[in-house]
BATORGU-166138 format. One record per residue (C-alpha): residue number from 1; x, y, z. Coordinates in steps of 0.2 Angstrom, whole numbers, always signed. Layout:
N
   pos       X       Y       Z
   NUM       X       Y       Z
...
***
This chain:
843
   pos       X       Y       Z
     1    +391    +249    +376
     2    +402    +253    +362
     3    +401    +271    +354
     4    +407    +276    +337
     5    +417    +292    +340
     6    +412    +298    +323
     7    +394    +299    +327
     8    +397    +310    +342
     9    +389    +327    +338
    10    +396    +343    +344
    11    +380    +352    +351
    12    +363    +347    +355
    13    +346    +355    +351
    14    +341    +356    +369
    15    +330    +346    +381
    16    +314    +354    +373
    17    +318    +345    +357
    18    +321    +328    +366
    19    +340    +329    +367
    20    +351    +325    +382
    21    +366    +337    +383
    22    +376    +324    +391
    23    +376    +314    +374
    24    +385    +328    +365
    25    +403    +333    +366
    26    +403    +352    +370
    27    +390    +353    +383
    28    +398    +337    +391
    29    +415    +345    +391
    30    +408    +361    +399
    31    +401    +351    +413
    32    +417    +341    +415
    33    +427    +356    +416
    34    +416    +365    +429
    35    +416    +350    +440
    36    +436    +349    +439
    37    +438    +367    +443
    38    +427    +368    +457
    39    +434    +353    +465
    40    +452    +357    +462
    41    +450    +375    +468
    42    +441    +369    +484
    43    +455    +356    +487
    44    +468    +370    +484
    45    +459    +380    +497
    46    +460    +366    +510
    47    +478    +363    +506
    48    +483    +380    +506
    49    +488    +381    +525
    50    +500    +367    +521
    51    +508    +377    +507
    52    +505    +363    +494
    53    +507    +367    +476
    54    +490    +369    +466
    55    +495    +354    +456
    56    +493    +342    +471
    57    +474    +348    +472
    58    +472    +346    +454
    59    +478    +327    +454
    60    +469    +323    +469
    61    +453    +331    +462
    62    +455    +320    +446
    63    +457    +305    +457
    64    +441    +308    +466
    65    +432    +311    +451
    66    +439    +295    +443
    67    +437    +277    +445
    68    +446    +277    +462
    69    +432    +286    +471
    70    +416    +293    +463
    71    +420    +283    +448
    72    +416    +267    +457
    73    +397    +271    +453
    74    +396    +265    +435
    75    +381    +276    +432
    76    +390    +292    +436
    77    +406    +287    +427
    78    +396    +282    +410
    79    +386    +298    +411
    80    +399    +312    +416
    81    +415    +304    +410
    82    +411    +291    +397
    83    +425    +283    +387
    84    +420    +292    +371
    85    +423    +309    +379
    86    +440    +306    +386
    87    +450    +310    +368
    88    +440    +327    +368
    89    +444    +331    +386
    90    +462    +326    +384
    91    +464    +336    +367
    92    +458    +352    +374
    93    +469    +349    +390
    94    +484    +345    +379
    95    +483    +363    +371
    96    +485    +370    +388
    97    +499    +358    +392
    98    +508    +364    +376
    99    +507    +382    +380
   100    +512    +378    +398
   101    +528    +369    +393
   102    +531    +385    +382
   103    +530    +395    +398
   104    +542    +383    +407
   105    +554    +385    +393
   106    +551    +404    +395
   107    +555    +403    +414
   108    +571    +393    +411
   109    +585    +405    +409
   110    +599    +395    +401
   111    +612    +408    +404
   112    +609    +406    +424
   113    +613    +387    +421
   114    +629    +392    +413
   115    +633    +404    +427
   116    +630    +392    +441
   117    +646    +382    +438
   118    +652    +365    +441
   119    +644    +364    +459
   120    +626    +364    +453
   121    +630    +353    +438
   122    +638    +340    +449
   123    +623    +339    +461
   124    +611    +339    +446
   125    +622    +324    +438
   126    +622    +315    +454
   127    +603    +319    +456
   128    +599    +311    +440
   129    +611    +297    +439
   130    +608    +287    +455
   131    +589    +288    +454
   132    +589    +283    +436
   133    +600    +268    +440
   134    +588    +264    +454
   135    +573    +267    +443
   136    +581    +254    +431
   137    +583    +242    +446
   138    +565    +244    +451
   139    +560    +242    +433
   140    +567    +224    +433
   141    +557    +220    +449
   142    +540    +227    +442
   143    +542    +218    +426
   144    +543    +201    +435
   145    +530    +206    +448
   146    +516    +216    +440
   147    +505    +207    +427
   148    +507    +212    +409
   149    +522    +223    +413
   150    +533    +211    +403
   151    +524    +214    +387
   152    +533    +230    +384
   153    +550    +231    +376
   154    +564    +232    +388
   155    +572    +248    +382
   156    +557    +260    +383
   157    +552    +253    +399
   158    +568    +255    +407
   159    +571    +272    +401
   160    +553    +277    +406
   161    +555    +271    +424
   162    +573    +279    +425
   163    +565    +296    +420
   164    +551    +294    +431
   165    +562    +292    +447
   166    +575    +305    +442
   167    +565    +320    +436
   168    +564    +336    +446
   169    +549    +347    +443
   170    +558    +364    +439
   171    +541    +375    +440
   172    +535    +366    +456
   173    +551    +369    +463
   174    +552    +387    +459
   175    +536    +391    +468
   176    +540    +380    +483
   177    +556    +390    +485
   178    +547    +407    +482
   179    +534    +402    +495
   180    +547    +397    +508
   181    +558    +413    +504
   182    +573    +402    +498
   183    +572    +406    +480
   184    +588    +416    +479
   185    +597    +410    +495
   186    +612    +400    +492
   187    +603    +384    +494
   188    +588    +390    +483
   189    +600    +396    +469
   190    +609    +380    +469
   191    +593    +370    +469
   192    +586    +380    +454
   193    +602    +379    +444
   194    +603    +360    +448
   195    +584    +358    +443
   196    +587    +367    +427
   197    +601    +355    +422
   198    +589    +341    +428
   199    +575    +348    +417
   200    +584    +349    +402
   201    +592    +331    +404
   202    +575    +325    +408
   203    +567    +331    +392
   204    +582    +324    +382
   205    +579    +308    +391
   206    +560    +308    +388
   207    +563    +311    +370
   208    +574    +296    +369
   209    +560    +286    +378
   210    +546    +292    +367
   211    +557    +288    +352
   212    +561    +270    +358
   213    +542    +268    +362
   214    +537    +272    +345
   215    +519    +273    +340
   216    +512    +265    +355
   217    +516    +246    +352
   218    +528    +247    +367
   219    +543    +246    +357
   220    +541    +229    +351
   221    +546    +223    +333
   222    +553    +239    +328
   223    +569    +243    +319
   224    +583    +251    +330
   225    +586    +263    +314
   226    +569    +271    +317
   227    +573    +277    +335
   228    +590    +283    +328
   229    +582    +293    +315
   230    +570    +300    +327
   231    +584    +305    +339
   232    +594    +312    +324
   233    +579    +322    +318
   234    +576    +329    +336
   235    +594    +335    +337
   236    +592    +344    +320
   237    +577    +352    +326
   238    +585    +359    +342
   239    +601    +365    +333
   240    +588    +374    +320
   241    +579    +382    +334
   242    +594    +389    +343
   243    +604    +394    +328
   244    +590    +401    +317
   245    +574    +404    +327
   246    +582    +411    +342
   247    +591    +426    +333
   248    +574    +430    +325
   249    +565    +429    +342
   250    +579    +442    +349
   251    +576    +453    +334
   252    +557    +452    +338
   253    +559    +456    +356
   254    +569    +471    +352
   255    +556    +477    +341
   256    +543    +475    +354
   257    +553    +484    +368
   258    +545    +498    +378
   259    +556    +510    +366
   260    +550    +502    +350
   261    +537    +510    +339
   262    +530    +495    +330
   263    +513    +487    +337
   264    +518    +471    +344
   265    +501    +462    +342
   266    +506    +454    +326
   267    +522    +448    +333
   268    +513    +440    +349
   269    +501    +431    +337
   270    +514    +424    +327
   271    +524    +419    +342
   272    +509    +409    +348
   273    +507    +401    +332
   274    +526    +397    +333
   275    +522    +387    +348
   276    +509    +377    +339
   277    +520    +374    +324
   278    +535    +369    +335
   279    +524    +356    +344
   280    +518    +349    +326
   281    +536    +347    +321
   282    +541    +337    +335
   283    +526    +326    +334
   284    +529    +324    +315
   285    +547    +319    +320
   286    +540    +306    +333
   287    +544    +315    +348
   288    +529    +322    +359
   289    +523    +340    +353
   290    +527    +347    +370
   291    +545    +345    +367
   292    +545    +357    +353
   293    +534    +369    +363
   294    +548    +369    +377
   295    +562    +371    +365
   296    +553    +386    +357
   297    +551    +393    +374
   298    +570    +393    +377
   299    +573    +403    +362
   300    +563    +419    +368
   301    +574    +432    +377
   302    +571    +432    +396
   303    +574    +451    +398
   304    +564    +465    +392
   305    +545    +467    +390
   306    +541    +455    +375
   307    +542    +439    +388
   308    +531    +449    +400
   309    +518    +452    +387
   310    +518    +435    +381
   311    +515    +429    +399
   312    +501    +441    +401
   313    +492    +434    +385
   314    +492    +416    +390
   315    +496    +411    +408
   316    +479    +415    +416
   317    +469    +405    +403
   318    +482    +391    +402
   319    +486    +390    +421
   320    +469    +394    +427
   321    +458    +383    +415
   322    +467    +372    +403
   323    +481    +365    +414
   324    +470    +359    +429
   325    +461    +349    +416
   326    +477    +340    +410
   327    +482    +335    +428
   328    +463    +330    +433
   329    +464    +319    +417
   330    +479    +311    +425
   331    +469    +308    +441
   332    +454    +301    +430
   333    +466    +288    +423
   334    +473    +283    +440
   335    +463    +269    +447
   336    +470    +266    +465
   337    +459    +250    +465
   338    +472    +243    +453
   339    +484    +243    +468
   340    +476    +228    +478
   341    +484    +215    +490
   342    +500    +217    +500
   343    +511    +214    +486
   344    +505    +229    +476
   345    +506    +241    +491
   346    +523    +234    +495
   347    +528    +239    +477
   348    +522    +257    +480
   349    +532    +258    +496
   350    +547    +251    +486
   351    +545    +264    +473
   352    +543    +279    +484
   353    +557    +273    +495
   354    +569    +270    +480
   355    +564    +287    +472
   356    +566    +297    +488
   357    +583    +288    +493
   358    +590    +290    +475
   359    +588    +308    +474
   360    +591    +313    +492
   361    +607    +302    +495
   362    +614    +306    +477
   363    +612    +325    +480
   364    +617    +324    +498
   365    +633    +315    +494
   366    +639    +327    +480
   367    +634    +343    +490
   368    +644    +337    +505
   369    +659    +334    +492
   370    +658    +352    +487
   371    +658    +358    +505
   372    +640    +363    +507
   373    +635    +361    +526
   374    +626    +346    +531
   375    +609    +354    +534
   376    +610    +364    +517
   377    +615    +348    +509
   378    +600    +338    +516
   379    +589    +352    +511
   380    +595    +352    +493
   381    +592    +333    +492
   382    +574    +336    +498
   383    +571    +349    +486
   384    +577    +340    +472
   385    +565    +326    +476
   386    +551    +337    +470
   387    +541    +328    +457
   388    +524    +336    +454
   389    +518    +342    +436
   390    +533    +337    +426
   391    +532    +319    +433
   392    +513    +318    +428
   393    +517    +323    +410
   394    +530    +310    +409
   395    +519    +296    +416
   396    +504    +302    +404
   397    +516    +300    +390
   398    +521    +283    +395
   399    +503    +278    +397
   400    +498    +285    +381
   401    +512    +275    +373
   402    +507    +259    +382
   403    +523    +257    +391
   404    +515    +259    +407
   405    +500    +249    +411
   406    +486    +254    +424
   407    +494    +247    +440
   408    +511    +254    +437
   409    +503    +271    +431
   410    +494    +272    +448
   411    +509    +268    +457
   412    +519    +281    +450
   413    +506    +294    +451
   414    +504    +291    +470
   415    +523    +291    +471
   416    +523    +308    +463
   417    +510    +315    +474
   418    +519    +308    +490
   419    +536    +315    +485
   420    +529    +332    +481
   421    +518    +333    +496
   422    +532    +330    +509
   423    +544    +343    +501
   424    +537    +359    +509
   425    +535    +352    +527
   426    +551    +342    +527
   427    +561    +358    +521
   428    +552    +369    +534
   429    +557    +356    +548
   430    +575    +354    +544
   431    +580    +371    +537
   432    +577    +389    +541
   433    +587    +403    +531
   434    +597    +415    +539
   435    +589    +432    +540
   436    +605    +440    +538
   437    +616    +449    +552
   438    +609    +454    +568
   439    +604    +473    +567
   440    +606    +485    +582
   441    +590    +486    +591
   442    +589    +505    +592
   443    +578    +520    +586
   444    +561    +509    +586
   445    +550    +525    +588
   446    +550    +543    +585
   447    +551    +548    +602
   448    +567    +539    +603
   449    +574    +551    +590
   450    +569    +566    +600
   451    +577    +559    +616
   452    +593    +554    +608
   453    +604    +569    +605
   454    +616    +561    +593
   455    +602    +555    +581
   456    +590    +570    +585
   457    +587    +575    +567
   458    +589    +557    +558
   459    +573    +550    +552
   460    +572    +533    +544
   461    +555    +528    +536
   462    +550    +513    +526
   463    +535    +517    +515
   464    +526    +502    +507
   465    +516    +504    +491
   466    +504    +494    +481
   467    +505    +504    +465
   468    +506    +520    +457
   469    +490    +526    +465
   470    +499    +526    +482
   471    +514    +537    +477
   472    +506    +554    +477
   473    +499    +552    +495
   474    +515    +544    +502
   475    +527    +557    +494
   476    +516    +572    +502
   477    +516    +562    +519
   478    +535    +559    +519
   479    +539    +577    +513
   480    +528    +584    +527
   481    +537    +574    +540
   482    +554    +581    +536
   483    +563    +590    +549
   484    +574    +606    +546
   485    +589    +596    +542
   486    +582    +588    +527
   487    +598    +578    +522
   488    +595    +567    +537
   489    +579    +559    +530
   490    +582    +542    +524
   491    +568    +534    +514
   492    +566    +516    +510
   493    +552    +512    +497
   494    +545    +494    +496
   495    +533    +489    +482
   496    +522    +475    +488
   497    +518    +462    +475
   498    +508    +446    +478
   499    +517    +430    +474
   500    +505    +419    +464
   501    +505    +403    +454
   502    +508    +414    +438
   503    +523    +412    +429
   504    +526    +431    +429
   505    +528    +431    +448
   506    +542    +419    +447
   507    +551    +429    +434
   508    +549    +445    +444
   509    +556    +436    +460
   510    +571    +431    +450
   511    +574    +449    +445
   512    +572    +458    +461
   513    +576    +447    +475
   514    +593    +443    +484
   515    +598    +431    +498
   516    +578    +426    +499
   517    +573    +443    +504
   518    +570    +461    +497
   519    +587    +470    +493
   520    +590    +488    +490
   521    +598    +496    +475
   522    +601    +513    +468
   523    +590    +519    +453
   524    +598    +514    +437
   525    +592    +512    +419
   526    +580    +496    +419
   527    +579    +495    +438
   528    +562    +497    +446
   529    +556    +504    +429
   530    +538    +509    +433
   531    +528    +524    +436
   532    +530    +521    +455
   533    +549    +521    +453
   534    +548    +537    +442
   535    +538    +547    +455
   536    +550    +543    +469
   537    +566    +545    +459
   538    +560    +562    +454
   539    +556    +566    +473
   540    +573    +559    +478
   541    +582    +571    +466
   542    +571    +587    +468
   543    +570    +585    +486
   544    +588    +580    +489
   545    +582    +565    +499
   546    +590    +548    +499
   547    +578    +536    +492
   548    +581    +517    +491
   549    +569    +506    +482
   550    +564    +488    +483
   551    +551    +475    +479
   552    +544    +462    +490
   553    +536    +447    +481
   554    +528    +435    +493
   555    +512    +426    +497
   556    +501    +438    +507
   557    +502    +426    +522
   558    +520    +429    +524
   559    +521    +447    +516
   560    +523    +454    +534
   561    +540    +445    +536
   562    +548    +454    +522
   563    +542    +471    +528
   564    +547    +468    +547
   565    +564    +461    +541
   566    +568    +477    +531
   567    +562    +487    +545
   568    +573    +478    +557
   569    +589    +478    +545
   570    +587    +497    +541
   571    +584    +502    +558
   572    +569    +512    +553
   573    +558    +522    +565
   574    +542    +520    +556
   575    +533    +509    +544
   576    +520    +518    +533
   577    +506    +505    +526
   578    +493    +509    +514
   579    +476    +505    +520
   580    +467    +491    +511
   581    +454    +503    +505
   582    +457    +518    +494
   583    +446    +533    +488
   584    +449    +538    +471
   585    +438    +553    +473
   586    +428    +563    +485
   587    +413    +551    +486
   588    +412    +534    +493
   589    +407    +527    +476
   590    +424    +528    +471
   591    +430    +517    +485
   592    +443    +503    +479
   593    +445    +488    +490
   594    +462    +479    +488
   595    +455    +464    +497
   596    +455    +455    +514
   597    +472    +447    +510
   598    +480    +465    +510
   599    +471    +469    +526
   600    +478    +454    +534
   601    +496    +460    +529
   602    +493    +476    +538
   603    +486    +467    +553
   604    +502    +455    +554
   605    +514    +470    +552
   606    +504    +480    +566
   607    +507    +464    +577
   608    +525    +460    +573
   609    +533    +476    +568
   610    +550    +481    +576
   611    +546    +499    +576
   612    +531    +512    +575
   613    +518    +509    +562
   614    +507    +521    +553
   615    +492    +516    +542
   616    +487    +529    +529
   617    +469    +530    +524
   618    +470    +540    +508
   619    +457    +551    +502
   620    +467    +561    +490
   621    +481    +568    +502
   622    +494    +576    +491
   623    +481    +581    +477
   624    +478    +572    +460
   625    +496    +575    +454
   626    +513    +569    +462
   627    +521    +584    +471
   628    +539    +584    +473
   629    +544    +599    +483
   630    +561    +606    +483
   631    +570    +616    +496
   632    +557    +630    +494
   633    +539    +626    +491
   634    +522    +635    +492
   635    +512    +618    +494
   636    +503    +619    +510
   637    +497    +604    +520
   638    +484    +606    +534
   639    +486    +593    +547
   640    +476    +590    +563
   641    +483    +579    +577
   642    +469    +572    +588
   643    +475    +569    +606
   644    +466    +558    +619
   645    +481    +552    +628
   646    +491    +536    +629
   647    +507    +530    +621
   648    +500    +530    +603
   649    +493    +547    +604
   650    +510    +553    +611
   651    +518    +546    +595
   652    +506    +554    +584
   653    +510    +571    +594
   654    +528    +567    +591
   655    +525    +566    +572
   656    +515    +582    +572
   657    +530    +590    +581
   658    +540    +585    +566
   659    +527    +592    +553
   660    +526    +608    +561
   661    +545    +610    +558
   662    +541    +610    +539
   663    +537    +628    +532
   664    +523    +621    +520
   665    +514    +611    +534
   666    +501    +620    +545
   667    +498    +608    +561
   668    +483    +609    +573
   669    +481    +599    +588
   670    +465    +595    +596
   671    +465    +588    +613
   672    +450    +580    +621
   673    +449    +582    +640
   674    +437    +576    +654
   675    +425    +589    +661
   676    +432    +595    +677
   677    +423    +588    +693
   678    +412    +577    +682
   679    +403    +565    +693
   680    +401    +552    +679
   681    +403    +534    +678
   682    +420    +524    +679
   683    +422    +513    +664
   684    +432    +497    +667
   685    +437    +484    +654
   686    +436    +465    +655
   687    +446    +453    +644
   688    +434    +444    +632
   689    +445    +431    +622
   690    +429    +423    +614
   691    +425    +439    +605
   692    +429    +440    +587
   693    +444    +450    +583
   694    +436    +454    +565
   695    +422    +465    +573
   696    +429    +470    +590
   697    +443    +481    +595
   698    +458    +473    +605
   699    +467    +483    +619
   700    +484    +480    +627
   701    +485    +467    +641
   702    +500    +476    +649
   703    +499    +482    +666
   704    +502    +500    +666
   705    +504    +514    +679
   706    +490    +526    +676
   707    +497    +541    +685
   708    +513    +539    +676
   709    +504    +539    +660
   710    +494    +555    +664
   711    +511    +563    +668
   712    +519    +558    +652
   713    +504    +564    +642
   714    +505    +581    +651
   715    +524    +582    +648
   716    +521    +578    +629
   717    +509    +591    +627
   718    +518    +604    +637
   719    +534    +600    +627
   720    +525    +602    +611
   721    +517    +619    +616
   722    +533    +626    +622
   723    +542    +623    +606
   724    +530    +632    +594
   725    +522    +649    +595
   726    +504    +651    +593
   727    +506    +657    +575
   728    +515    +642    +570
   729    +503    +628    +577
   730    +486    +629    +584
   731    +481    +621    +600
   732    +464    +619    +606
   733    +456    +608    +619
   734    +439    +600    +619
   735    +429    +594    +633
   736    +423    +576    +630
   737    +404    +575    +629
   738    +393    +559    +629
   739    +393    +559    +610
   740    +411    +555    +606
   741    +407    +549    +589
   742    +400    +564    +582
   743    +413    +575    +590
   744    +427    +565    +580
   745    +416    +565    +564
   746    +414    +584    +565
   747    +433    +585    +565
   748    +434    +573    +550
   749    +421    +583    +541
   750    +431    +600    +543
   751    +437    +605    +525
   752    +450    +615    +533
   753    +460    +599    +536
   754    +469    +588    +523
   755    +475    +575    +535
   756    +470    +569    +552
   757    +483    +560    +563
   758    +477    +549    +578
   759    +484    +535    +589
   760    +477    +518    +588
   761    +473    +519    +607
   762    +478    +501    +612
   763    +479    +508    +631
   764    +464    +519    +630
   765    +459    +534    +639
   766    +442    +534    +648
   767    +435    +544    +632
   768    +441    +531    +620
   769    +436    +517    +631
   770    +418    +522    +631
   771    +419    +515    +613
   772    +427    +499    +617
   773    +411    +488    +613
   774    +406    +498    +597
   775    +404    +487    +582
   776    +421    +488    +573
   777    +423    +489    +554
   778    +441    +490    +555
   779    +447    +485    +572
   780    +465    +486    +566
   781    +463    +505    +567
   782    +458    +507    +585
   783    +441    +516    +589
   784    +445    +533    +583
   785    +454    +528    +568
   786    +439    +516    +563
   787    +427    +530    +565
   788    +437    +541    +554
   789    +441    +528    +541
   790    +423    +521    +538
   791    +414    +526    +522
   792    +397    +534    +521
   793    +402    +547    +534
   794    +404    +562    +523
   795    +422    +563    +526
   796    +435    +570    +514
   797    +451    +571    +523
   798    +464    +557    +524
   799    +468    +549    +540
   800    +485    +542    +548
   801    +483    +530    +562
   802    +499    +528    +572
   803    +504    +513    +583
   804    +519    +516    +594
   805    +532    +502    +596
   806    +532    +495    +613
   807    +535    +477    +617
   808    +524    +478    +632
   809    +509    +481    +621
   810    +512    +466    +609
   811    +498    +456    +618
   812    +480    +462    +614
   813    +463    +455    +617
   814    +446    +460    +614
   815    +436    +467    +629
   816    +420    +469    +637
   817    +414    +486    +644
   818    +409    +487    +662
   819    +402    +504    +668
   820    +402    +507    +687
   821    +395    +522    +696
   822    +409    +532    +704
   823    +406    +531    +722
   824    +425    +531    +729
   825    +441    +536    +723
   826    +450    +520    +728
   827    +451    +513    +711
   828    +453    +529    +702
   829    +469    +532    +711
   830    +477    +515    +710
   831    +495    +514    +704
   832    +493    +501    +691
   833    +479    +494    +680
   834    +477    +480    +666
   835    +463    +472    +657
   836    +469    +456    +663
   837    +463    +462    +681
   838    +444    +460    +686
   839    +443    +480    +686
   840    +453    +490    +674
   841    +455    +508    +678
   842    +455    +519    +662
   843    +450    +535    +670
***
């Protein structure tokens, strides 16, 4: 049924007055947007384990909603996506596209292209030329094979096909490289520079194709002079933007820097208006409006705060809401049913094969010519074959200009999906980046430092922070851990930043990464300029400590790799992690939860760390202000070490011994012991792999010699007591009772302590084993740490949970507790035990 678009009203009067909201523009747009966002987000969640870009989910979502799947139901299609609503949906989506291309220009640093040299330029040239020529060859085949394809002028059709096969999606490639930690490896840097060359060339070729296509008549019957005038006008526009507008934007950026006193809101609004005006001008010329927005983005200075503030204003709204509408609309226009019959599917295979072969072979040959190794050359070819969202933009413009008909459009959309989808798994299969040189595997735990005379006073710590809120407590903890020779403390600070789809993430990666992994640098003006940096810089200067900062920007699923790599490379003895929950005040109402993703980071570091790990549950340790003690200080920290026995508790005791050396730290050791002659029950632990690790504690599966462990515990306690007079540290023993939880909570509620240090207890004593089947809220902290970290218990002191590095304890499993009455002493005196055995001796 034909609908007069001018008769469509914006809003309805509601169902009570007899109106159907689906017959009105705005309510229908809301429903369409909601459907697209829900489906695309769901598909993105399903594809996340495959590390696929979000654009893949958005295109597939559009295809499912369109005529290829759900749209086969005519009733659904006419009600939810009627033809009269398409211009409205696409107009709203095009606003998002306009600002997205502005962000692409903002990400693209032309100076980095200039610095990349001839190697990247040669690779880019080959990566464009060969696929472009192949695309022209495919175009001839399609014109003779696909019905209606020969009704379009030769010139625009050939150029559009050449661009479709030769383009590389710079924004998608940047995110794939960042996800795989290849962004600034040699391969990644070359790929990004070549993609940047490719991007600029692609937009120039696209402008040429649009000029040749004209006003949508396919280029037929139009004077060549018109296309020439369009191209000349486009060149004049670019020159004007670079010669006139770019200096103006540099002046604006300086005015809006952190040192400037002028409020930048007006400048930001004018800049956003500039995006619209630039798009209008190129549309006026006869080139698509996105070209103007892209060029305007290139004029914005990449350094300083102005670009960051622009991104903050627009990227979430554009990337999260408007852009998915654009790519979903591409899917809505893709009718896979148009590809019917063996001949059509054969054309699809031909296009995919030609696109992949042209890109990969062209890039591979030139990369080999400039002496890049075979595997890296092949990886470059696969990376440069990334299509994604930029390809979709080209195809949509081609369909809008009536250069591409429905069947060819569907073939090319599926080609773009396939080539982008295979990029990540293929690169992961053929190339793994070098993690740098092999570090010397020494000094993995604090006990090693005390037992090695040469490095007796050297302490290397890697402290991770989420933001300024972690700085005060970490500085207090690190300061209290210093030995008497304070110059031997080496502190590495790593700020953890989640890598997202946002443009600001990619810009940050460019600024702070080197060789694909975090790198360290001394404090300089402009480096690590934040409140976190200022706090640790001040501490390093006043406390005479070597502080070296870095930033790790990764997806949360791979963040632990950066942390463990730095710990290995710098040979640190301990990693300090902030707990994923933080108290901003004395009560539980001020609890801030960073989220399950950050909890997963801590769990993976605990599992894969090459050294001891400490998780800090911060309830205000260090006070409200950041303390930076110098050589002489009056600040007093009151620390309690809770000792049950086992490797983790011995590591906690070792840290307490170091803290006791600090003149401003008061250390108390509370040791829990079994009652002598207690004729109680023997607790054994049975492995239960079917139990959920989210609500159950996991214990080491290692077979350990129990008498030896008891002897090591006694030795550690004896050494600690012999080193310190009763006036310097306090040592008390508590007899374990049947109510261990209340005993531990009583210590936590003691206002005399600022910090409680406990071991994780992966090889538990009999007292800790009693708690093995307790419902765990934070199982990664072990039973005692979990009790002290749980909210709602009236605790005010901070908690530090320590896990000693020991390869023998890497394998952990949840367990079931079995209690046996003690009748004989045969099992209690066995020489070894393990939870892998039927009966585990933990007495």
